N, C-alpha and C positions, 0 to 999 in steps of 0.2 A: 693762628688766631681764627676765631670764627668770623664768617663774612655775612653779616646781616643783609648785605645788598645782593647776595647771591641770586635771589629770585629775579632781580632786574635783568641779569644776563640772559635769562630764559623767557623774558616777557615778549609779547607779540611785537613790540616795537624795539626790542633789545638787540644787542649786537649779534646774537646767534641768528635771530630771525632775518636780519639784514644780509647775512652771509649765506643764507640757505633758502632759495626759492621754494615755495610750498611748505614752509615751516609751519608747525602747529604747536601751540602751547599745550603742554601736557602736565597737569598738576602732580601726577605721580612722579614724573621725571624731576620736577623741582624738589619734591619731598625726598626723593632718593639722593639728589645732589647735596641737600642739607644734612642728611644723615652721614654721608660720606665725608663732608666737610667736618662734621663734629668728630668722627673717628680719627681723621688725620690730625686735627688740632689737639685732641687728647691722647694721641699716640696709642690708640686702642685697637681692638680687632672687631670688625663688623662682617657678619655673614648676611649678605643682602640678596634675597630672591626677587628678581625684577621680571615681571611678566613680559612676554614678547611685545615689542612696539613701544615700550616706555622710552627707549633711547638711552639705555644704560651706558653706552660708551661715552656720550657727551656728559652724562651725569657724573661720571668719575673724572673725566678729563678736566672739566672746568675747575672743581675744587683742587685738583692736583696741581694745576697751573698757578692758581691763585695762592696756594700755601707755600709754594717754593720748595726748596730742598731737593735732595736726590730722590727720584722716583723710578721704580722698576714697575713695568706693566707686563704681565705674563698672560699669554693667550694659550688656548688649548691646541691650536693648530697653526702651522706656518701660513696657511692661507689667510686666516684672520689676522695674524701678525703683520703680514704684508699690507692687508687692507687698512689696518689701524695706522701703520706707519705712513703709508703713501696717500691715504685719503682723509680719514677722520682727524688725525692729529694736525695735519697742516691747516685744515679748515677751521678747527676750534682755535688754534694758535693765532691764525690771521684774524679771526672774529674778535678775540679778546685783545689783540695787539700787544701781546706779552713777549718779552725777549727770552723765550725758552729755546734751549738747544736740545736736539733729539738725536738718538742714534738707534740703529737697528742691529741686533746681535743674534746670531743663530749658532748652532753647533758647528764644530769645525768641519763635519762631513758636508756642509752646505756650500763650503767655499773651495774654489779651485785651488789646487796646489801646483805651483810652478815646477817644483822639483819632480813630483811624480808625473806631471804632464811631459816634462822634458824626457824622462825615461821612457814613457810610453811612445812619444813621438819618434824615438830612435829605434823602435822595434815594432814595425807594422805586423810582423809575424805573430804578435800576441793578440791581434785583433781577430775576431771570429768570423766576420762577414763584411760584405760590402757596405752594409748599413752602418756597422761600427766605424769603418774607415771614413765614411761620410760624416758621422757624428764627431769623429776625431778632428776632422778639418774644421768643422763649425766651432769646436771648443778652442782650437788653436787661434782662429780668427778672433773669438771672443776674448781670449787671454791677452791679445795684443792691445785692446782698447778699453776693456772693463775697468772701472775704478773700484768696484766692490768685490768682484770675484764670485758673487752670489749666483749659483747655478740656476736659481729661479728666474734670473733675467735672460736666460738663453732659451727662447721659446722653440728653437729648432731641435733641441735635444731634450726628450722627456726627463723629468726629474728622477724617475725610477729606472732610467736606462742603465744597464750593467756597466757601461764604460765609465760612469761617474765613480765607481768603486776604485778604478785605477788612476783617476785624474784628481782625486781628493785624498786627503790624509786622515788617519785615525790617530788616536792618542798613542797607540802602540808603535805605529811606523813613522810618526813625526820625528824628524831629526833635531828639532829644537835649534839651539844655538849652533849646532854643527852644520846646519843646512846652508849650502852655498847661495840659496835664494832668500835667506832670512829677511833681507832688507825689503824685499818685494812681497812678503808674506801677507796675504789678505786676512788671515786670522789675527795676526799681530795688529794690523791696521784697525780692524773692526773692534778689537778689545780695547785698543788705546782710545778710539773714538768714544766707546761706552764709558770708559773711566772719566772722560772729560765732559760728557753731555749731562744736562740736567735731567732728561727723561730717557730711559732706555727701554725699548720694546723687545721683549724676549718671548720664549714660549715655555710651557710647563716642562718639557723634556730637558731644556737647558737649565732651568731652575733646579730640577732634581739632580742633574749631573753635577751642578755646583755643590749641592748638599753632599753628594757622595764624595767628591773630591776634597771638600773640607774635612770630612772624616779621615781622609788619607793625608792631611797636612797641606793640601794646596788651597790657598785662600784668596786667589786673585782671578778666578775665572769670571765672576761677576763682581761689579763694584758694590761697595757698601752703600746702603740706601736708607733714607728716612721713611719712605713710604713704599710699600709693596702692594700692588693691585693685581688680583688674579681674575681675569675674565674667563668665562666657561669653566668655573671653578668645580663644577660637578665632575670633571675628568680627573681631578687631582688624586683621589684615592687610587685609581687604577694606574695612573702614571707613577705614583710614588712606589706602588708595589712592584712595578716593572723595573724601576731603576734601582731600588734597594735590593732587588733580587739579582740573579745572574743566570746566564745560560751558556752552553758550550755545545757545538755540533761537531760531528765527525768531519763535516765539510771544512770547518775552521781549522781542525787539526791537520787535515791534509794540506790545506793552504799554508799553514805554518811550516809544515815539513818541507814543502817546495820552496818557500821563501828562505828558510834556513839553509837549505842545500845550495841554492843559487848564490846567496851571499857568501857562504863559506868557501865554495869553489872559486869565486871571484876574487876574494880578498884574503883568505887564510887557508889555502888548499892543503898545506902540510899539517895543519893543527890536528885534524882527525879525519876519519873516513866519513865524510859528509853524506855520501850516497848510501852507505850502509845504515847510518843513523836515521836517515830519512826513510829508508825502506822499513826499518824496524818500527818507526812511528806509524807509517802507513799500515803495516801488518796489525799493530796494536789497535788502531782505529777500526780496521775491519773486523777484528775479533770482537770488539765491543759491539758493533753493529750486529754481528751474528749472534752474540749472546742475548740480544734483545728481540730476536726474530718473533717469538710468540706474542710480543706486544702489539704487532701488526694486526692481530685478530681480536684485540681487546676493545672495549667501547672507547670510541674517540681515538684509538691507537695510542693510548696513554696508560701509564701505570705508575702508581705511587711507589716511592722507594721501598716501603714495607711489603709491597705486593708484586715486586718484579719476579716473573717466572724465572726459574733456574738461578736463584739468588747467588749460589756458590760460583757458578760460571760468570755471572755478571760482576761480582766483586773481584774475582781473579782477573777479569779483563780490565777492570778499573786500575788494579795494582800494576799490571803490566803497562797499561797506558801511561800512568804516572811515571813509571820508570823510564819509558821511552821519551816522554817529554822532558824529564829531568836531565836525561843524557844529552839531548840536543841543546837544551838551555845552558847547561853547565859548560858545554864546549863553546857556545856562543859567548858566554860571560868571560871566559878566559882570554878571548881574542877581541873583545868588544871595542877596545881602544884603537884597533887597526883601521876601522872604517865605520862611519855612521850607520850604514846598512846593517852591519853586524850588531851594533848597539841596539838598533831599532828592533831587530829580530829577537835579540835577548830579552828586550822589554816585553815583546809579545809572548815569549815563552813563560816569563814570570807571571804575566797576567793569566795565562792558561793554567799554570800551577795553582794560582790562587783560587781560580774557579773550581779546579778539581778538588781542592781541600773541602769545599762544600759537600763533596760526594764521597768523603772517606767511608770505607766499609765499617760496619758496626764494630765497636770496640769490645774487647773482652770485658766481662763483668767487673773486673778489678781495675780496669784501665781508666785513667783520668779523662775528663773532658767529655763525658757522655752523660746525658740526663736520664733520669729514671725511666721515662717513657720512650727512650730510644730516639728522641728527636734531637736534631743538631742544635747546639747552642750558638753563642754569638759567632764563633768562628766556623760554624757549619760542621763540627765534628773534629776528631783528632786527625793528625796528619797521617799519611800512609806509612805503614811499616815497610821495612826493606824487603824487597823480593829476593835479593841475593846480595852477597858481599861485593866490594869493589876493590880494585887494585890501585895502589898509588901510581900516579903518573899517566893515567889514561882515563878517558871518559868512560864511565861504567855502563854496563849493559842493563843495569837495573837501578833501583833507588840507591841513594848513598847510604853510608853505614848507619845512619839514624834518621829519624823523622826530622831532625833539626836541618837537614840539607834543604828540604823544601822551604822551611821557614827562613833560612838565611838568604837564599837566592831571592825569594819573594820580598823580604825586607829590604835587601840591597837595592833592588829595582824599584820598589815603592819609593824609597828615599830619592833615588835618582830621577824618577819621573816627577816627583813632587817638586824637586829643585828645578828640573828642566822646564816645567810648566810655569813655575813662578818666574824664572828668568824670562821666559817667552812673554808672559803677560806684562812684565815691566819693560819689555822692549830692549833688553840688553843686547849688545851687538858684538860680544867677544866671548871667546871660550873662557877667558879669565873670569868674566862676570858669572858665567854659568857655573864654573867650578866653585867660585866663591859662594854662590847660592846653594850649591850642593853641600858644601861644608857646613853652611848654616843649618840646612835641613838635617844634617847628620848630628845634631845636638853637640856641637862644639868640637868635632873632629878637626884635626889640623890640616889634613891633606886629602885630596881625592885624586884618583887616576884619570887618564884622558877620557875614559868613558863616563866619568862622573860618579864612580863608585869609591866609597872610602876603603882604604886598605884595612885588613882584618888583623892588626897587630894585637888587639886584645880579645880577639874571638877565639872560639873553641877550635879544635883541630879540624872538624868538619867545615866550619866556616872558613877557615884558612884555605882549605883545599878548594873551596868553591869561589874564593876571591871575594867573599861577601862579608859585611859587618854583622855583628850579632843583632837579633831582632830588636833588642832594647834600644838600639841607636836609630831605628827607623820610625817614621810616623806611624800611628796606629792604623791597622787595617779596618775596613768598614765594619762597624759593630751593629748587629741587628737588635741587640738588647732584648731578645725574646725567641720563642720557638719558631722554627721554620718548617716549611713543607718542601719536599723534594720529589721530583717525578721525572719520567722518561717519556719522550715523545718520539714515535716511530714515523718518520716521513717516507716518501716514496724511494729516495736514494740515500738518506742519511738519518742518523739518530741524534737527537738533541736532548741534552741534560739541562733541567731547569731547577732552580732553587729560589724561593721567595719567602719573605717574612710573613707570618700570620697577621701581624699588625704593623702598621706604619705610624701609628699615633705618636709614639714617644720620639722617634727619629724626626718626624715632620715638625712637631710642635716645638721642639727645642731649638729649631732653626730660627724661630722669631726672636730677635734680639731685644733686650730691654730698651724701651724708648722708641720702638719702631712701630708705625701704624701698618696694619694689615687690613685689606678690604677684599673679600671674596664674593664674587657675584655671578649669577647665572639665572636662567629662567627656571631651572629645576634643581632645587637644593632641599626642599622639604617634602614631607609626606603628609598632605592635607594640613599644612601649617606647622608640622612638628619637624624641627631641624635636628633632632637628636641623633639620628642615624648618620648624617653627614658629619656633624661636629665631633662625635665619638671616633669616627674613622681616622680623623686627622688630629685628634688630641686637642681640639679647640673647645673644650667644655665651658670655658669662661668667656666665650665670645658673645658679643650682643648679636641678636638676630632680628631680621625684619622682612616683611613681605610687602611688595608694592604691586598692585593689580595692574593688569594690561589695560590700555585705553580702548581696546577693540570691543565692538559690539558683537560678541561671539554668538548670542542668541539669534541675531539676524544674519550674520555672516556665514554661519556654519551649522551643519546638522550631523550629530552623532547617531549612527545607525548600527544596532546590534541585531542581526537577523534572528528572528524567533524560530525559523524553520531549521536552522543548522543544528547538528548534534555537537557534542563536546569534541574538541580537537583530536583526542585519541581514538575516537570511534572510526570503524571502517567506512570508507567512502567520504570522509570529511573533506578531503582536498577537492574531489569532484564537485561536491555540493557547494563548496566555497566559490569555486570558479563559476558554476552555474548561477549563483546568486550575484556574482560580480558583473557578469556580462551585461545585463540590462542597465546597470549603472554606467558602464563604459559607453554604451550606446547613447545614453542621455547626457553624458558629460561632454562639454564642448572643448575642454582642455586636456592636458596630459594626466596620467595616472601613475601613482607610485604604490607599488605593492611591497610592503615590508614584511619580511619573513624572520623567524627566529632562529633558523639554521640554514646552512649552505645547501643541505639535502633538500630542504623545502623549497629553496630558490629554484633548483632544477626541476623539482616536481611540478610546481605551479607554472613555471615558464613553459614546460612542455604541454601541460593541460591548456594553457591559454593559447598556445600556437594551434593546438587542434581545434579549440573553440572558434578562433578567428577563421580558420578554414571552413568550419561548418557554417558559420554565419556569412561567409563571403566577404570578409573585411580584410584590408591590407594595412592595418595599423602597425606602425614600427614597434617591434618587441625587443626591448633591450634587457639583458640579464647580467647580473654581476659575474665577473670572470671573463667576459668577452671583450674586455678592455680595461684600462685604468678607470678609477673612480672619476677623475677629472674628465677623461674622454667621454665617458658615458653621460655625464651631466652636461657637457657642451653639446653633445648630439641631442639630448633631451630638449634642450632649450631652443634648438633650431628646427626640429621635426614637427610635423603636424599630427596631433593626437597620438603622442608616443605613450607606451606603457613600459615602465621600468620595474624589474623585479630584483630586489636586493635584500641583503641581510644586514648585519650589525652596523657596518660602516655607513649605511644610508639612513640610519635612524636619527642621526644628528648631524649638525654642521652643514646642512643643505638649505639653501636659500633660493626658492623658486617662486617669487612674487608674480602676481598677475595671472592671466589666463594660461600661462605655462602649465600650471598644476591646479586642477579643481577637484581632484579625487585622490584620497589616500586610503588604502585598504591594509589592515593588519591582520595577519592569519590567526595569531593566538596571543595570549598574555605572555609577555617577555620574561618569564622566569629563567634564571640562569641555568644552564645545562648541569645536571647533577654529576656528570663525569669530569667537570673542571676541578683539577686537584687542589687549587687554592681555595675555591669555594667549599669543596668537600671538607677540607681540613678546617676551615673556619666554622662550618656547621657542626663538625664533630667536637671542636673546642667549646663552642657555645653549649652544646648538649652536655658535655662533661662538667660544666660549672652550674648546671641546673637551669639554663636558659631555654628559651623557645626559639630554635633556629628559624622556623618559618616566619614567626612574627617579628623577630629581631633583625633578621638579615634578608631572607629571600623576598618577603613582601615589600619592604622599603626599596630594595634594589629594582624590583619589577615596577613599582610605582613611578620611580624616577625615569626608568627607561621608556615606560608607556607615555609619560608626559613629553618626553623628547620626541618620540615618534609622532604623536598627535600634533606637536608644535610645527611640523613641516607644512601643515595645510594653510594656516592664516599667517601671513607675514607682513601685511600692510593694512591700513584702515579700509581699503576697498577690495580686498580679497574676499572670496567666498568659495564654498565647496562642501563636499560630504566626507566625513571620516567614517569608514566602515570597519568595525572590529568584529571579526568572525568568531570570537570566543564567547559563548553564551555564559560562561562562569562570571563574566564581568557584571552581569545583572542577576544571576540566579544563585550565586554563592555569597555567603556573608563577607568573605575577604574581598570578593570581586567588587562589592559595593563600596568598599573603602577606596579601591582604585578608581571606581566610577566617580566618586566625589572629588578626587584629586585632579580630574581632567578639566580643561577649559569649559565654561558653562555654555556649551552649544545647546541648541534645541535638540531634542532626543526623540528617537522612534525605534520601534522594532519591526515596522511594516516596510517591506520593500517598495510597495506602491507609493508611500509617502516620500521615501528617499528619491525615487525616480522623479516624482512630481516636483520636489524641491529643485532638482537640477534643471528640469525642463522650464520651470517657472523663472528661475534666475536667468536662464539663457534667453527666454522670450522677452524678459524685461530689458534685454540688451545690456546687462551688467557687464561692462568692460573693465575687468579688474585692473587693467593697466592705466586706465584714464584716471587722472587725479590722485593716483596713489601717493601717499605721503612718503617722503624720503626715509629710507631705512637706515638711520644713522646708528642703530644698535640692534644687532640680531638677537 
């Protein structure tokens, strides 16, 4: 029901004000809360662009609490997820005095796994250094007292430390109900708490993982909800593309081979020659990498599927790789019931086979499953043809007798994984329960073996030999329902295969259930008030949209400076002239500076030029550059140093909150148009052009507008902040399309004169503007 008294909660003498010292009434916050209240009441979809400083977090928490029902709140990052759960949500709940229970839920990779930690603890030889040994000791002590198992709670071990990969589980290597530590499982506990709580705080990655698993028949990763709220919603299109796609690297293949060999030798030594099978897999992975050698010299070290050099050699390497993976996976499947480690390795092999299906070589013109334009359909193309025959009674050296072999093994393990996850989420504690769930997932089959796979009594001969059920008895595989783009990326030591859908609109929008309210909010969702680009990407064409202005006095707090002396970014000497223009601003600015670049190459170029300029001017300002530490480490150092200058690329354009005199200058090298060598973007532009559209106007310009607004938003974070935003790209004011981007930026005062920009900084500094003093609380970034 609508709550006409909603405004009273936000009043200057209301409960929120009493619970928050320094609270300020913001009319736009009240109006946003009322719009969200209406969307929740009417079970509709609202796309809400809320300017920085409105307080959008409280604006959605209050109506969500008052309306009741089950609520999912999804954030773009784990950092905001933790902040929301640990700071904002308790404050609002206490202020409203409502009996709302809440739970925090992350992906399984964020939780310590007792089983894998026990295995790691028993083999110190697996550790690479003294630092890892020390980290292991910290994790062991953490495991003894933690109630959540959330690795973010262990400050002594960085979240991106390699050791976490061996102390946490994945969907492939989780033992499920066969795990001897199932009763202590942090994942099970977290999911059970999420099922029972009124409000569950998740992140976009977990939301998309749930969507993918539901496509595969797993329905209980996330609880059913009456209301779903997406904060930082501008990240959803990219997150959806990443999760609905797939990738596979030669590093993963080698890791699978080693895992399979170790498990096979430990628990089924006589079943097959595990060492030989692993060596064949290693050889096939190496041959794939060698077949892609020429890609190393292509732009971005990437190549679309249609443009891979030495296509014949590449396709042959893929066939041989498929055969090698299938041989190992089939051997594992036949002995999976002997030990959980064998079953986990078999599941991993089935996942790899599924990903390889996306990369099936081009079919013959008369072969089924191939579209007219050569792009993969829903299943990513037809399955691999046999590279050679196989003999009964032994693991084959190549693919099985027909393409059905891949299909049946994948289908079997898809069903087993679906059943296993379902049982895990329901907190079952016996193998009998797991097998019962597996039988249910198998569409009415009467029995399952100890590994959770149905017997193949009704299957074809190939299916019988593989020990797998026919594909018709398994949950559906992920369906992209549209064309896809596939490409190869050549890294320093490994090759990675990628596949992604061209559009996520249908898959994402169908996830909204009838009678469910959706609220999507961010500071950057529209292009000068037009939400079409965002809503089309997610298939939300019928959503209500609205924009709520920031309460900041941008004209007084900030100055936008576009230097008239600079050439266009592609001109020779641009970088040197950019730095020469930036240096006077750095001298005049009392706080730190953030230099945002559009490429990693530009980060190194500008950082080197700035280092030289600092030496020439005799200054010793701390210079931080992306790549010299984790993002978190660099930001922590930035906050504690005097007059720091940080040079960063994409990951620093958003999600950074540096209020106060910590940051008084932001410099952007050029307009953030997406790189033309990005395979997904290139394919989307080509598709737009093919249907008669204008790729620049329909895709590139809106994407750049949203990214530019994100970068500009780093400067002013509170009512008392101030500073200069320098954009070094003169196209912003000299080109027609640039003026569209210009109009979409916050309404700063504007100049093209360096002297005026320097004077602004000097004047603010002389006035004693202490941005930290009296800054309003940032209850919504």
